[in-house]
DRENVEXFI-912812 format. One record per residue (C-alpha): residue in three letters; x, y, z. Coordinates in pm, whole numbers, plus 32768, in hexadecimal, padded with zeros to 4 digits. Layout:
! DRENVEXFI-912812
{atom "Ala"; {X; Y; Z}},
...
This chain:
! DRENVEXFI-912812
{atom "Unk"; {768F; 8148; 8935}},
{atom "Unk"; {779D; 80EE; 883C}},
{atom "Unk"; {7753; 7FCF; 8750}},
{atom "Unk"; {7877; 7EE4; 871D}},
{atom "Unk"; {78DC; 7EEE; 85AF}},
{atom "Unk"; {796D; 7DD4; 84E3}},
{atom "Unk"; {7AB9; 7E8A; 84F3}},
{atom "Unk"; {7AB0; 7E7F; 8671}},
{atom "Unk"; {7A6E; 7D09; 865B}},
{atom "Unk"; {7B95; 7CD6; 856D}},
{atom "Unk"; {7C7F; 7D93; 8655}},
{atom "Unk"; {7CBA; 7C74; 8746}},
{atom "Unk"; {7C99; 7B4E; 8658}},
{atom "Unk"; {7DC1; 7A6A; 8628}},
{atom "Unk"; {7E3D; 7A1F; 84CB}},
{atom "Unk"; {7E21; 78B4; 845E}},
{atom "Unk"; {7F8F; 7880; 84B5}},
{atom "Unk"; {7F48; 78E7; 861B}},
{atom "Unk"; {809D; 7991; 8627}},
{atom "Unk"; {8031; 7AFC; 8629}},
{atom "Unk"; {7EF8; 7BB8; 867E}},
{atom "Unk"; {7E4A; 7C7B; 856E}},
{atom "Unk"; {7ED5; 7DBD; 8604}},
{atom "Unk"; {803B; 7D3C; 860D}},
{atom "Unk"; {801B; 7CD1; 84A2}},
{atom "Unk"; {7F93; 7E2A; 8448}},
{atom "Unk"; {80B3; 7ED0; 8502}},
{atom "Unk"; {81B4; 7DFB; 844B}},
{atom "Unk"; {810B; 7E52; 8302}},
{atom "Unk"; {8113; 7FC6; 8357}},
{atom "Unk"; {828A; 7FAB; 839A}},
{atom "Unk"; {82BD; 7EF5; 824E}},
{atom "Unk"; {81F0; 7FFA; 8191}},
{atom "Unk"; {82B0; 8114; 8239}},
{atom "Unk"; {83FA; 8075; 81D2}},
{atom "Unk"; {8375; 804C; 806F}},
{atom "Unk"; {830B; 81B8; 8067}},
{atom "Unk"; {8463; 8222; 80E7}},
{atom "Unk"; {84FD; 8153; 7FCD}},
{atom "Unk"; {841B; 820D; 7ED8}},
{atom "Unk"; {849B; 8359; 7F5E}},
{atom "Unk"; {8602; 82DF; 7F34}},
{atom "Unk"; {85A9; 8277; 7DD1}},
{atom "Unk"; {851B; 83D0; 7D90}},
{atom "Unk"; {8660; 8466; 7E13}},
{atom "Unk"; {8726; 838F; 7D1C}},
{atom "Unk"; {8644; 8405; 7C04}},
{atom "Unk"; {8682; 8571; 7C67}},
{atom "Unk"; {87F9; 852A; 7C66}},
{atom "Unk"; {87D2; 8495; 7B07}},
{atom "Unk"; {8845; 833F; 7B7F}},
{atom "Unk"; {8737; 828D; 7ABB}},
{atom "Unk"; {87B9; 812A; 7AE1}},
{atom "Unk"; {87C0; 814F; 7C5D}},
{atom "Unk"; {8669; 81F3; 7C4A}},
{atom "Unk"; {85DE; 80C8; 7B8D}},
{atom "Unk"; {867B; 7FCC; 7C78}},
{atom "Unk"; {85F7; 807C; 7DAD}},
{atom "Unk"; {849B; 808B; 7D19}},
{atom "Unk"; {84B3; 7F16; 7CD2}},
{atom "Unk"; {8507; 7EDC; 7E42}},
{atom "Unk"; {83E1; 7FB6; 7EAE}},
{atom "Unk"; {82F9; 7EF7; 7DC4}},
{atom "Unk"; {836C; 7DA6; 7E4C}},
{atom "Unk"; {8337; 7E1D; 7FB3}},
{atom "Unk"; {81D8; 7E99; 7F68}},
{atom "Unk"; {8180; 7D5A; 7EAB}},
{atom "Unk"; {81EF; 7C8A; 7FD7}},
{atom "Unk"; {8114; 7D61; 80B5}},
{atom "Unk"; {7FF3; 7D52; 7FBE}},
{atom "Unk"; {7FEC; 7BD7; 7FA5}},
{atom "Unk"; {8041; 7B81; 810F}},
{atom "Unk"; {7F72; 7C86; 81C5}},
{atom "Unk"; {7E9B; 7D79; 8105}},
{atom "Unk"; {7DED; 7C94; 800D}},
{atom "Unk"; {7D8F; 7B8B; 8110}},
{atom "Unk"; {7D1E; 7C9E; 81FD}},
{atom "Unk"; {7C4D; 7D49; 80F1}},
{atom "Unk"; {7BB3; 7C00; 8085}},
{atom "Unk"; {7B57; 7BAC; 81EB}},
{atom "Unk"; {7AAE; 7CFE; 820E}},
{atom "Unk"; {7A29; 7D10; 80AB}},
{atom "Unk"; {78D8; 7C6A; 80E4}},
{atom "Unk"; {789E; 7D30; 8223}},
{atom "Unk"; {78F4; 7E76; 8175}},
{atom "Unk"; {7809; 7E28; 8055}},
{atom "Unk"; {76E4; 7DD4; 8139}},
{atom "Unk"; {7710; 7EDC; 8248}},
{atom "Unk"; {76B6; 8049; 8241}},
{atom "Unk"; {77BE; 8132; 81BD}},
{atom "Unk"; {789A; 81AF; 82D8}},
{atom "Unk"; {79D6; 827E; 82DF}},
{atom "Unk"; {7AA5; 8143; 830B}},
{atom "Unk"; {79FE; 8083; 81EF}},
{atom "Unk"; {7A20; 81B1; 810A}},
{atom "Unk"; {7B93; 81D4; 815D}},
{atom "Unk"; {7BC4; 805C; 8127}},
{atom "Unk"; {7B1D; 806A; 7FD1}},
{atom "Unk"; {7BDB; 81A0; 7F5C}},
{atom "Unk"; {7D26; 811A; 7FE7}},
{atom "Unk"; {7CF4; 7FC8; 7F3E}},
{atom "Unk"; {7C8A; 8067; 7DF4}},
{atom "Unk"; {7DAC; 815C; 7DE7}},
{atom "Unk"; {7E9D; 8051; 7E5D}},
{atom "Unk"; {7E2E; 7F68; 7D45}},
{atom "Unk"; {7E65; 8076; 7C41}},
{atom "Unk"; {7FBC; 80C6; 7CD5}},
{atom "Unk"; {8029; 7F5A; 7CD1}},
{atom "Unk"; {7FC1; 7F30; 7B64}},
{atom "Unk"; {8072; 8072; 7AFE}},
{atom "Unk"; {81AA; 8018; 7BC6}},
{atom "Unk"; {81B9; 7EBB; 7B2F}},
{atom "Unk"; {8193; 7F54; 79D3}},
{atom "Unk"; {82A1; 8059; 7A10}},
{atom "Unk"; {839E; 7F74; 7AB7}},
{atom "Unk"; {8353; 7E5A; 79C2}},
{atom "Unk"; {837B; 7F36; 7890}},
{atom "Unk"; {84BC; 7FCA; 791F}},
{atom "Unk"; {854D; 7E70; 7964}},
{atom "Unk"; {8509; 7E07; 77FD}},
{atom "Unk"; {85D3; 7F2C; 776E}},
{atom "Unk"; {8747; 7F39; 7732}},
{atom "Unk"; {8749; 80B6; 7748}},
{atom "Unk"; {86A5; 81B3; 782E}},
{atom "Unk"; {8650; 8295; 7705}},
{atom "Unk"; {84F2; 8203; 76E2}},
{atom "Unk"; {84A3; 824D; 784F}},
{atom "Unk"; {8483; 83C1; 7804}},
{atom "Unk"; {8349; 837B; 7738}},
{atom "Unk"; {82A4; 82EB; 786E}},
{atom "Unk"; {82E7; 841D; 7944}},
{atom "Unk"; {8176; 847C; 7963}},
{atom "Unk"; {8116; 831B; 79CB}},
{atom "Unk"; {8230; 8321; 7ACB}},
{atom "Unk"; {81B1; 8469; 7B5C}},
{atom "Unk"; {804E; 83E5; 7B77}},
{atom "Unk"; {80D3; 82A7; 7C19}},
{atom "Unk"; {81A1; 835C; 7D22}},
{atom "Unk"; {807D; 8442; 7D77}},
{atom "Unk"; {7F8B; 831D; 7D95}},
{atom "Unk"; {808E; 8252; 7E57}},
{atom "Unk"; {80B5; 8370; 7F50}},
{atom "Unk"; {7F3B; 8395; 7F72}},
{atom "Unk"; {7F17; 821D; 7FA4}},
{atom "Unk"; {8026; 821A; 80B0}},
{atom "Unk"; {7F84; 833E; 8169}},
{atom "Unk"; {7E30; 8294; 8156}},
{atom "Unk"; {7ECC; 8153; 81D7}},
{atom "Unk"; {7F60; 8207; 8304}},
{atom "Unk"; {7E10; 82B1; 8340}},
{atom "Unk"; {7D60; 8161; 8328}},
{atom "Unk"; {7E51; 80C8; 8421}},
{atom "Unk"; {7E0F; 81E8; 8511}},
{atom "Unk"; {7C97; 81BE; 84E5}},
{atom "Unk"; {7C9C; 8048; 8520}},
{atom "Unk"; {7DAB; 8010; 8622}},
{atom "Unk"; {7DCB; 814C; 86F2}},
{atom "Unk"; {7CE3; 822C; 87B9}},
{atom "Unk"; {7D59; 836A; 8709}},
{atom "Unk"; {7C11; 8396; 864B}},
{atom "Unk"; {7B2A; 830E; 8756}},
């Protein structure tokens, strides 16, 4: 007998606006995050082509997209699940949620620092000194995106049971 988890209960709930189901909102967020990740890849391409201004602008766009997603979807969703996660036994889903949220928080802080410090400079010369931070950020961003897709599959599909 399968016990209904809090995630199963959240699946069919309506958001306060009553416009979309939880699943439709999650699907829209996945599309937005995929677009943001594609923008990151375009930004990486510009960096490889040594078009640093375009690289910085594309990363700014990616940051804005992820911040929109963070404040409209992910943060409210995490906060609504937060108490349940803290009081329930550790499951695969709750572990993925906690790792995804932790990595995502680090990525957002690093991205805000990098884009913010770039925007405050008149030259791209100082960006080279932040190369290691940029590498760590892109690796963590990729890991966070992959975990987010995995989390979506866990919560909203039957792929993993």
